[in-house]
Phi, psi and omega in degrees: 000129178303149184303317183296317180296320178298321179295321180295318179297318180297318180296317180296321179295315180297319179296318179298317179297321180294316182292325182291341178282343182292127184280323183246122187234129181233123177247112188251118181253114186256134177302315184273167180268338187233299192303302182293313179302319180296322179295312182285338172300330177298316176298312182303314182299312182289324179293321179289345175268355181272110184299339182286321188245349189301331179268001183250339188245128174251128175232117176246129182243123183242108173288129187258333187050050181210165185243155173031252186297332179291331179295311181290330175297318178293324177297316179299316180294321179297315180299315181294313182298320184264007176053044181281126182244351185215140175135183177246130179254119182245128176254119182251117187206161182252160174284312185046229181249022183283153184301144180306320182295331177284315182296312179290332185296334181294315178299319180296316180293322179299319179295320179297312182295326182291339179285339185286327184211111182297340180273354182231102187247132180261143181222149179247109178258077186270161172226132178239100017248358183205163181301332180299336176295320176297318179298316182301323183295347176289347184239341183196153171277123192221126182231008180283128181278085182250169176290155182305332180298329179290322180292320179292321177298319177300313180296321177302312180297317181293317181295320177296318178300324180274358179079021181268337186100199184280142174293134178232143181291342182252031181287115182290339183258019185300324179299311182293321180300312182293326181287317186273325183261336179254199181223092181302323180297317177292322179301317178298315180298315180297315182297320178296320180298318180295317179295319179298318179295336180249029189299336179261009183255161174280163177307321180297324183281343177272092187226112001276165177184165179201145173247015177301331181301331181295319177289321178300316179298321179298309184289326184298337179300334187256004180289154176304150186306323185293339177242350179307316185288351174288340187251319189244148180292000000 
């Protein structure tokens, strides 16, 4: 075996051993290529800077450029290909204009898959109709079922008011902006209230609504102490 190839195999083996030592594992599959991955990269970055948890928590973020059922399908293939037996699989996706059976189907499929292995749990972090609704809740309690353009317009006005400029889907600092200028703790509280009010409804019928807060609560547990309290009670 050539020396270079041998070194690559050794590196891959060492990385696999390192990852397997991680006690808490999160595999996040995002519908979008930019907005959702950039937001969750903020959690990953701060957790990896936290000396208490950085060697205990694994966070892998996969942009899918796919919608609803295709997101969970890609997650299933990734799990199978990489022989993942332990961890939490999170699918982050929007309603947009996709059929109700596809949007609701991700939660149903996640429940089915979670029954197969108690150590490998699938979750649906959906937003109806878009991730911007979750961002908006950092600034206000909002229950009007409007088109996504209205939510983006709200963020544009709020960001300008705060002197940040226009909201952009590819903002690399979106995690910090929402944490420092908004109120993540209130956003979680608002999102929970909306879900509770629609507890007998399907995801499609909870409009607007979002379950992104469930993944945020999970990751926030491992944030450094100085920002942990921005998210959790």
